N, C-alpha and C positions, 0 to 999 in steps of 0.2 A: 546382601550380607547374611551370613548364616550364624547361628548361635546355639548354645546349649539350651536345654529346656528351661533352665532358670539362670539368671545372670545377676541376681541381687548382690551377692558377695563380690563378684567381679566389678560391678558398677560402683560399689562403695569404695573398693580399693583403687579403682582408676580415678575416681574423683579426688581422693587424697593425693595420689601420685601426680595428677595434673597440677595440683597446687604447688608442687615442688619442681615440675619440669620447666627448664629454661628454654628460651628460643635458641635455635641453632645458628651460630655465626656462619655467614657466607664466606667460607674459607678457601674457595677455588675460583678460577676464572675460566670462562668459556667464550667462544667467538662464533657468531652467526653472520656471515658476510663481513661487513666492515664494523659491525657492532660487537663490542666487548662487554660482557656481563659477568656478574659474580653469582655464585650459587653455593648452597650448603651441600657438602659431600655426604655420602652415607655415613662415614665415620663421624662427621660433625653432628648429624642427627642422632646417632647412637649415643655419643657423648652427652648430648643434651637430656636424654631420657633414661639411660640405663640404670643409674643409681636410684632414681625415684621409683622405677618399675620394680627393681629387685627388692627394695625396702618394703614394698607393699605386696609381696607375694605374686608379682606379675612377671610373665616371661613372654617372649615373642619368637616364633619360628616362621621362616619363609621358605616356600618351595617354588621352584621354577621349572616350567615345561615349555619347550619350543613347539609351537603349533603352526599350521599353515598360515594363520592370520597374524602371527607374531609370537611374542613371549608372554606366557601367562604366569603371573606371580600370585601365589596364594599366601596371604599373611594371616597367621593364627595367633591371637592374643589369648593367653591362658592364665588362669588363676590357680593358686595352690589348693583351692576347694574342688577343682576339677571342672569348674565352669569355663566357658570359652566363647570367643567371638571370632569370626573368620570373614575375610572379604577377598575378592579376586580382582586383579587388574591386568588387562592385556595391553602390552606395549607393542605398537607396530614395528616391524623390522624393515629398515631401509637397506640393510646390508646383512646377508646371511653368512658372512665369514665369521670366524671365531671371535675376532675383535668386535664386529658388529653385534653379535649375539651377546657378548659380554657387556658391551655398553648398554644394550637394551635392558638386560637383567638388572644392572646397577641402577639405571634410571627408575625402573619399576619398583625396585626394593626401597629406594629412598622416598619416592612419592607415597607408596603404600604404607610404609612405616610411619612417616610423619602424619598422614591422615588418620591412621588407626589410633595413635596415642596422643595426638594433639600437639605436635611440634611444628612451630612456625619458623622459617628462616629469617634472619635479620643481618644487616650489614655489621661486621665486626669493627670494634674500635681499634685505633692504632696500638693500644696497649695489648689487646688480645692478639693482634697480628704479630706483634713483637715476641710474645710468649710462645707462639706457635713456631717461630723460626728456629732452626737448629743452631747449635754453637758455631758450626762452620759458616752458615749463612751470615750470622751476626759478625763473625770475624771478617768475612769478605766485605761486608758493608762498612765496617770500621775502617778497613784499608782504603775503600773507595772514598769515604768521606775525608780521610787524611789527604789523599791525592787531589780530590776536588778542591779542598781548601788551599793546597799549595798552588793550584792553578788560578786561584782568585775567584772561583765561581760563587756567585751570590745564591742564597737559598732559593729564591724565586726561580732563577734560571735552572737550578738543579731540579726543582720540582717539575718545571715545565718539560725538561728532558725526560724524566722518568715517566711522566704522563704520556708524552708523545711516543716514546719508544716501547714502553712495557705496559702502558695502560693502567698504571697504578698512581694513587694519589700521594704516596710517600714511600720511603725506602723500607718502612715497616711491612709493606705488602709484598716485597720482592721474594721470589723463590731463590733457592741456591744457585740455579743456573742463570737466572736473571742478574743476581748479584755478581756472579763471576763475569758475565758479559759486560756489565757496567764497569767493573774494575778493569777489565781488559781494554775497554774503550778509553778510559781515563789514562791508563798507563801509556797507551800509544800516543795520546795527546801530550803527555808529559815528556815522553822520549823525543817527540818532534820539537817541543818547545826548548828542551835542553840542547838538542842539536843546533837549533837556530841560535841560541844564546852563545854556544861555543864557537860558532863560525861567523858571528856578526862583527868581529874586529872591534871597532871603536865604540860600539853601542854597549854602554856599561849597564843599562837598566835590566838587561837579561842575564847579567852575571850574578849568580846567587851569592848571598852573604855566607860567612862561615857557619852561622847557626843554621841557615837553610840547607847548606851542603851536608851538614851533619845529620839532618833529619829527613833528607830526601833519598829515594832509591838511586842507585848508580845510574849514570847517564848512558844512553845508547846514541850511536850516530844516527843521523836521519836515514842513511842507507840501510842500517840494521832494522830500524823501525819499519821502513817500507817493505823490507824483505820478509819480516814477520807477518806484516799485513797481507802480503801476496800469498804466503803459505796458507794463512788462515782462510783467505778467500778461495784458494784452490780447493781446499778441503770442504769448505761450505758448498761450493758449486757441485762438487762430486756427490756430496750427501743429498743435496736437493734433487739432483738428477736421478738418484736411486731411491727417493722417498725415505731417506734415513736422516733427515734433519734433526729430529728429536734425539736419535741415538748419538749423533755427533755433539749436540748441545750438552747432553748429559755427560758424555765422556770428557768434554772440555772442562765442565764444572768440577767433576771429581778429580781430574788431573790437577787443576789449580789448587784444590783443597789438599790433595796429597803432598804436593811439593811445598805448600805453605807450612806443612807440619814436618815433612821429612828433611827438607833443606831450607830452613827458615832464614830470612834476611833480617839483620839487626841494624838499627841506625848507626851509621859510622863504620859498619862492617864491610867486608869485601863484597864484590859483585858476585852474587850467587847464580845469576842466569846461565853462565857457561856450564857450571856444575849441573844445574837442572837439565839443560839441553843435552848434556852428555849422558846423564842418567836416563832421560827419556829415549835417547837414541839406542841405548843398550836394551831397554825394555822392548822397543820395536824390533831390534835386531834378533832377539830371541824368538820372535814370531815371523821372521823372514822378511821384515820390512825395513825400508830406509825412512828417515824423517819426512821426506817429501812424498812418500808413497801414500795414497789415500787408502785407509784401512777398510776392509770388507765389513759388512754389518755383523757377521759372526765374531770377528776380531774386536769390533767396538763393544759388543755385548760382553765378551770375555774380559777385555781390559777394564771396562767399567765395573764389573762385578769384583774383579781382583783388587782394584784400587779402592773401591768402597770398603772392602774388607780390611785393607791396610789402614784406612782412615779411621774406621771404627775402633780397631785395635789400638792405634796410637792415642786416640782420644781417651779410651778407657784406661790405658796405662798412665796417661797424664793425670787422670782423676785419682787413680790409686796413689800416685806420688804426691797428690795435693797441688798439682800445677794447673793453673787456669788456662783453658784453650780459647778464651774469648778475646783476649787482648791481641791486637795486630802485631805480627812479627815478620810479615813478608812484604 
């Protein structure tokens, strides 16, 4: 560690700041082999210390240099008096691609920043996780919980599924993409159950009551549900084969969010799925694709960015009108 000739004022300011610095919630998930773990992102560490540092005349600057041995990150802690502390951290490079270098820099920055100012990561509470979720994510979860209840799922069974499938202890930890995947899974189950109930003749236990029919999404036939599942599986296999699974997951999530806002479903209202499918077909047609054609990575990126922009605009317009976007409508 290097330092200015004197650090008495910096040390005093840092001592006061550390009394106000909170631990950083582990707000993200990683995976090593079969082990899933949680960690505090660089943003989480900055959120934990930024206000306390600024209030005490302290600031941080980080510089990164790619060297033969890895990425060297220099972290400089400065005080308004001109006094400073500096340390260096070299993070080995397993992959010298742009992505690999970017990941190494991010790792080095968060480890060095936390060590310099005294931020420790900790598991976040369900309340903290819920606050971190976007309005769209909370809406998708609300929809999923409604469908889950209509299927008669017990809370313990629901928690076990979330843990097994997404590696989370509760729906408060789900990302937008995971919430969308969960909702899609539940809707397919609901469609299959509705189709069975409609074709089981004398079996009356599967026939919904008037109250249930008024509050449940429109029925699909079993053939329609299976056809949707086959289309989704074809797209998933294509994406995996081309190393673009994350792009497809993100596009699927933002597509669900977009149509939930643009063409909402209301209890007792008409079936909106044909309208949504027709709108999606037109969106793809403008890009030279048919609904069953697997999109290229470039088109997936462009579609995702475009739909995200539309979602943000619609949410902002709803806020300006005083309309809440948190209640389920699709």
